[in-house]
VOBA-1610 file (N, C-alpha, C; in pm, whole numbers, padded with zeros to 5 digits, always signed):
BEGIN
Met+01423+05818-02086Met+01327+05896-02011Met+01212+05808-01963Arg+01163+05725-02054Arg+01055+05636-02019Arg+01094+05538-01909Ser+01216+05486-01918Ser+01267+05391-01819Ser+01272+05456-01681Arg+01313+05581-01677Arg+01323+05652-01549Arg+01184+05673-01489Thr+01083+05700-01571Thr+00946+05720-01523Thr+00892+05589-01467Arg+00916+05481-01540Arg+00870+05350-01494Arg+00939+05311-01363Gln+01068+05337-01354Gln+01144+05304-01234Gln+01093+05384-01115Ser+01065+05510-01134Ser+01016+05592-01022Ser+00876+05549-00980Arg+00793+05503-01079Arg+00658+05453-01045Arg+00667+05325-00963Val+00759+05231-01004Val+00777+05107-00929Val+00824+05137-00788Thr+00916+05229-00775Thr+00968+05266-00644Thr+00858+05327-00558Ser+00774+05412-00618Ser+00667+05474-00540Ser+00561+05370-00502Asp+00533+05273-00592Asp+00438+05166-00560Asp+00489+05080-00445Glu+00617+05048-00449Glu+00676+04969-00342Glu+00672+05045-00210Ala+00698+05171-00217Ala+00693+05255-00096Ala+00550+05260-00043Leu+00452+05265-00135Leu+00312+05267-00094Leu+00276+05136-00021Val+00318+05024-00077Val+00286+04894-00014Val+00356+04884+00121Arg+00480+04928+00127Arg+00554+04924+00254Arg+00484+05010+00359Ala+00439+05127+00319Ala+00369+05217+00411Ala+00234+05157+00453Leu+00165+05093+00357Leu+00038+05027+00390Leu+00059+04920+00497Tyr+00162+04839+00478Tyr+00185+04730+00572Tyr+00222+04784+00710Glu+00306+04887+00712Glu+00346+04943+00841Glu+00228+05006+00914Glu+00140+05073+00838Glu+00029+05144+00902Glu-00091+05054+00927His-00123+04965+00832His-00247+04888+00842His-00226+04737+00845Gly-00105+04689+00842Gly-00078+04545+00829Gly-00134+04458+00940Arg-00137+04511+01061Arg-00185+04430+01174Arg-00336+04402+01165Ala-00411+04499+01117Ala-00557+04482+01112Ala-00597+04370+01013Pro-00547+04370+00889Pro-00583+04259+00800Pro-00531+04124+00851Leu-00414+04124+00916Leu-00360+03998+00968Leu-00448+03944+01081Ala-00489+04031+01172Ala-00576+03987+01281Ala-00711+03940+01227Tyr-00765+04014+01129Tyr-00894+03979+01068Tyr-00884+03845+00996Ala-00779+03827+00918Ala-00760+03701+00844Ala-00736+03584+00939Thr-00663+03606+01046Thr-00639+03500+01144Thr-00769+03458+01210Arg-00853+03556+01243Arg-00982+03525+01304Arg-01072+03447+01207Leu-01071+03485+01079Leu-01159+03419+00982Leu-01110+03279+00943Thr-00978+03263+00933Thr-00924+03133+00890Thr-00894+03040+01006Gly-00860+03097+01121Gly-00821+03014+01235Gly-00681+02957+01219Asp-00606+03010+01124Asp-00472+02956+01095Asp-00379+03074+01065Arg-00277+03091+01146Arg-00187+03207+01133Arg-00112+03203+00999Ala-00065+03087+00959Ala+00010+03078+00833Ala-00079+03111+00713Ala-00201+03060+00714Ala-00295+03091+00606Ala-00329+03239+00607Ala-00342+03298+00725Ala-00373+03440+00736Ala-00258+03524+00679Glu-00135+03485+00704Glu-00021+03558+00649Glu-00021+03551+00496Asp-00058+03435+00441Asp-00068+03422+00296Asp-00176+03515+00241Val-00287+03524+00311Val-00397+03610+00267Val-00354+03757+00270Val-00286+03798+00376Val-00239+03937+00385Val-00139+03967+00275Gln-00053+03872+00246Gln+00042+03891+00137Gln-00032+03910+00004Glu-00132+03828-00021Glu-00214+03842-00142Glu-00286+03977-00143Thr-00333+04021-00029Thr-00400+04151-00018Thr-00304+04264-00057Leu-00183+04257-00008Leu-00085+04361-00039Leu-00042+04355-00185Ile-00039+04238-00243Ile-00008+04227-00386Ile-00118+04293-00468Arg-00243+04272-00429Arg-00354+04337-00499Arg-00349+04489-00481Ala-00309+04533-00363Ala-00295+04678-00341Ala-00182+04733-00428Trp-00075+04657-00442Trp+00038+04700-00525Trp-00003+04706-00673Cys-00087+04609-00716Cys-00133+04606-00856Cys-00235+04717-00884Arg-00306+04763-00782Arg-00412+04864-00801Arg-00394+04980-00702Pro-00287+05053-00713Pro-00266+05164-00618Pro-00371+05274-00635Asp-00428+05285-00754Asp-00530+05387-00777Asp-00653+05365-00690Ala-00684+05238-00657Ala-00801+05209-00573Ala-00780+05262-00431Leu-00655+05273-00390Leu-00626+05322-00256Leu-00620+05475-00250Leu-00584+05533-00363Leu-00561+05678-00363Leu-00677+05758-00422Asn-00790+05693-00453Asn-00900+05763-00518Asn-00983+05848-00422Gly-00960+05833-00293Gly-01030+05915-00195Gly-01167+05864-00157Lys-01210+05750-00209Lys-01341+05694-00175Lys-01322+05591-00064Gly-01375+05616+00051Gly-01366+05522+00162Gly-01228+05522+00226Ser-01216+05439+00326Ser-01087+05434+00397Ser-00998+05326+00338Val-00870+05345+00351Val-00772+05248+00302Val-00784+05118+00381Arg-00799+05131+00512Arg-00812+05012+00596Arg-00937+04933+00559Gly-01045+05001+00532Gly-01168+04934+00490Gly-01149+04858+00360Trp-01076+04921+00265Trp-01048+04854+00138Trp-00964+04729+00161Leu-00861+04740+00245Leu-00774+04625+00273Leu-00853+04512+00340Leu-00939+04545+00435Leu-01018+04442+00503Leu-01119+04377+00408Thr-01177+04455+00317Thr-01270+04399+00219Thr-01197+04302+00126Val-01080+04343+00079Val-01001+04255-00008Val-00960+04129+00067Thr-00922+04143+00192Thr-00885+04027+00275Thr-01002+03931+00286Arg-01120+03982+00319Arg-01239+03897+00329Arg-01271+03829+00195Asn-01259+03904+00085Asn-01288+03847-00047Asn-01190+03734-00082Ile-01065+03750-00049Ile-00966+03645-00076Ile-00999+03520+00004Ile-01033+03537+00131Ile-01068+03422+00216Ile-01193+03354+00162Thr-01291+03432+00121Thr-01415+03376+00064Thr-01385+03298-00063Asp-01301+03356-00150Asp-01265+03288-00274Asp-01193+03155-00246Arg-01103+03156-00150Arg-01032+03032-00116Arg-01127+02927-00058His-01219+02972+00025His-01315+02879+00084His-01404+02818-00025Arg-01450+02901-00117Arg-01534+02850-00227Arg-01456+02755-00317Ala-01332+02787-00344Ala-01250+02699-00428Ala-01229+02564-00361Lys-01206+02566-00230Lys-01187+02441-00157Lys-01316+02360-00153Ala-01430+02427-00139Ala-01559+02359-00133Ala-01597+02301-00270Ala-01548+02361-00377Ala-01581+02313-00511Ala-01507+02184-00545Arg-01392+02162-00482Arg-01316+02040-00506Arg-01372+01928-00421Pro-01363+01805-00472Pro-01407+01694-00388Pro-01315+01681-00267Thr-01371+01634-00157Thr-01290+01621-00036Thr-01187+01512-00056Glu-01071+01536-00003Glu-00964+01439-00014Glu-00985+01332+00091Val-00969+01210+00049Val-00987+01097+00139Val-00850+01037+00165Ala-00818+01022+00290Ala-00689+00962+00324Ala-00690+00815+00285Glu-00578+00771+00235Glu-00567+00630+00196Glu-00556+00545+00322Pro-00631+00437+00327Pro-00623+00353+00446Pro-00481+00300+00464Thr-00444+00286+00590Thr-00307+00242+00618Thr-00283+00098+00576Ala-00384+00015+00587Ala-00366-00126+00551Ala-00431-00152+00415Val-00363-00105+00311Val-00414-00125+00176Val-00374-00265+00131Pro-00471-00344+00089Pro-00435-00478+00043Pro-00352-00468-00085Pro-00257-00557-00102Pro-00174-00550-00222Pro-00258-00576-00347Val-00217-00514-00453Val-00288-00532-00579Val-00257-00672-00631Glu-00363-00744-00662Glu-00344-00879-00712Glu-00335-00876-00863Arg-00245-00957-00913Arg-00233-00967-01057Arg-00344-01056-01110Asp-00358-01056-01238Asp-00459-01138-01303Asp-00432-01284-01270His-00530-01352-01215His-00513-01489-01171His-00555-01590-01277Ala-00582-01545-01397Ala-00628-01635-01503Ala-00523-01740-01534Glu-00397-01700-01534Glu-00291-01796-01565Glu-00281-01904-01457Ala-00297-01865-01330Ala-00293-01964-01222Ala-00411-02059-01232Val-00527-02008-01271Val-00645-02093-01288Val-00620-02193-01401Met-00565-02144-01510Met-00538-02233-01623Met-00435-02340-01585Asp-00334-02301-01509Asp-00235-02399-01463Asp-00302-02506-01377Ala-00392-02464-01288Ala-00462-02560-01201Ala-00548-02655-01284Val-00613-02603-01387Val-00696-02687-01474Val-00609-02788-01547Val-00496-02743-01599Val-00405-02834-01670Val-00356-02943-01577Val-00317-02906-01454Val-00267-03006-01358Val-00378-03105-01321Met-00500-03056-01300Met-00610-03146-01265Met-00640-03243-01379Glu-00639-03192-01502Glu-00663-03281-01616Glu-00552-03383-01630Ala-00427-03337-01610Ala-00314-03430-01619Ala-00321-03533-01507Arg-00361-03491-01387Arg-00372-03585-01275Arg-00475-03694-01304Glu-00584-03656-01370Glu-00687-03756-01404Glu-00635-03859-01503Arg-00532-03826-01577Arg-00476-03920-01675Arg-00376-04015-01612Leu-00338-03989-01486Leu-00245-04080-01416Leu-00318-04207-01375Ser-00240-04311-01348Ser-00299-04435-01297Ser-00350-04411-01155Ala-00436-04499-01108Ala-00493-04486-00974Ala-00384-04492-00867Gly-00285-04577-00885Gly-00175-04588-00788Gly-00095-04460-00777His-00066-04398-00892His+00008-04273-00890His-00075-04160-00828Arg-00203-04154-00864Arg-00290-04050-00806Arg-00298-04064-00654Asp-00312-04188-00607Asp-00323-04211-00462Asp-00198-04166-00390Val-00081-04200-00444Val+00045-04163-00379Val+00058-04011-00374Leu+00029-03943-00485Leu+00039-03796-00486Leu-00060-03732-00389Tyr-00180-03788-00381Tyr-00282-03735-00291Tyr-00234-03746-00145Val-00186-03862-00108Val-00146-03884+00031Val-00021-03803+00066Leu+00076-03800-00024Leu+00200-03728+00006Leu+00183-03575+00000His+00122-03527-00106His+00123-03381-00129His-00002-03309-00080Leu-00117-03372-00093Leu-00238-03304-00049Leu-00266-03326+00099Arg-00239-03444+00148Arg-00259-03469+00292Arg-00134-03440+00373Gly-00021-03423+00306Gly+00104-03385+00373Gly+00167-03493+00457Gln+00143-03619+00424Gln+00201-03729+00502Gln+00344-03756+00457Ser+00422-03813+00549Ser+00558-03853+00515Ser+00552-03981+00434Val+00668-04024+00381Val+00674-04147+00302Val+00630-04266+00387Ala+00677-04272+00512Ala+00643-04385+00600Ala+00493-04386+00630Glu+00435-04268+00657Glu+00292-04260+00685Glu+00210-04298+00561Ala+00256-04252+00444Ala+00186-04284+00320Ala+00193-04435+00294Ala+00306-04496+00324Ala+00319-04641+00304Ala+00221-04716+00392Arg+00208-04673+00518Arg+00113-04738+00608Arg-00031-04715+00560Thr-00062-04591+00520Thr-00197-04559+00474Thr-00235-04640+00351Leu-00142-04651+00256Leu-00171-04719+00130Leu-00146-04871+00136Gly-00077-04913+00240Gly-00047-05056+00255Gly+00055-05106+00155Ile+00151-05021+00121Ile+00259-05061+00029Ile+00392-05025+00092Pro+00502-05083+00045Pro+00634-05052+00102Pro+00675-04907+00076Pro+00758-04851+00164Pro+00804-04713+00147Pro+00878-04692+00013Gly+00954-04788-00031Gly+01026-04777-00158Gly+00929-04762-00274Thr+00817-04834-00268Thr+00716-04823-00373Thr+00652-04685-00372Val+00630-04630-00252Val+00575-04493-00241Val+00670-04395-00308Lys+00800-04408-00281Lys+00899-04317-00340Lys+00902-04329-00492Ser+00906-04451-00542Ser+00916-04468-00688Ser+00788-04422-00757Arg+00671-04455-00700Arg+00546-04409-00761Arg+00537-04256-00760Ser+00582-04196-00652Ser+00580-04050-00643Ser+00672-03991-00750His+00791-04048-00765His+00886-04000-00864His+00826-04008-01005Tyr+00775-04125-01041Tyr+00722-04144-01177Tyr+00592-04066-01198Ala+00513-04050-01094Ala+00389-03973-01107Ala+00421-03825-01132Leu+00517-03770-01059Leu+00555-03631-01079Leu+00618-03610-01216Lys+00699-03708-01263Lys+00759-03699-01396Lys+00649-03700-01502Ala+00552-03788-01486Ala+00442-03796-01583Ala+00359-03666-01581Leu+00336-03611-01462Leu+00263-03483-01453Leu+00338-03372-01525Arg+00469-03365-01504Arg+00549-03263-01573Arg+00537-03278-01725Asp+00549-03402-01770Asp+00540-03427-01914Asp+00402-03390-01968Leu+00297-03427-01895Leu+00161-03397-01940Leu+00134-03247-01938Cys+00187-03177-01838Cys+00164-03034-01828Cys+00241-02957-01935Arg+00348-03012-01983Arg+00423-02951-02093Arg+00362-02984-02228His+00253-03058-02224His+00186-03102-02346His+00272-03197-02428Thr+00364-03263-02358Thr+00445-03365-02424Thr+00372-03497-02405Pro+00334-03562-02514Pro+00263-03688-02496Pro+00350-03792-02430Val+00302-03847-02319Val+00375-03952-02249Val+00323-04086-02300Glu+00198-04110-02284Glu+00131-04229-02335Glu-00013-04191-02360Ser-00081-04263-02441Ser-00222-04233-02460Ser-00300-04301-02348Gly-00411-04237-02308Gly-00492-04294-02201Gly-00424-04276-02068Glu-00428-04377-01982Glu-00365-04368-01851Glu-00216-04389-01863Val-00142-04321-01779Val+00003-04335-01773Val+00033-04466-01704Ala+00147-04523-01736Ala+00185-04655-01686Ala+00165-04668-01536Ala+00127-04788-01495Ala+00101-04813-01354Ala+00224-04826-01274
//
């Protein structure tokens, strides 16, 4: 018996909402569209208005005021509530299109540079000069030989042994104490 009463109430509430929409649906939609400036948002507001009418059918049937007036008041209140909620949130900022890549911690690169500089200072002057001319100035073997006034073969061998000594020093493997062999 109880189930039948509840079912008939749900059916009558649905019929009430359907009748409300058919009779008054255009007015809240036009009002909401004018207030929001957006048809899709206005449709959402009208849907919320009808849900509130469905939840409170007694407010429509109490005989106080007009049904259309109640619907328009609820529509305005929903729009006001949404506007206030949006204003309470911080404004969203679009992410710039050219976001620089996130850089990793460069401490390890700095430490590597310090180790290489210290190891370079432990090389002989001849080895340091060859590495400077070849790698820092970007000269070819022939150009480095002319700049340093030594044969190209000597430039190659000094470069080879200087790089080997740097690798050994950077690995903390003792090569020789003091300056590395000339």
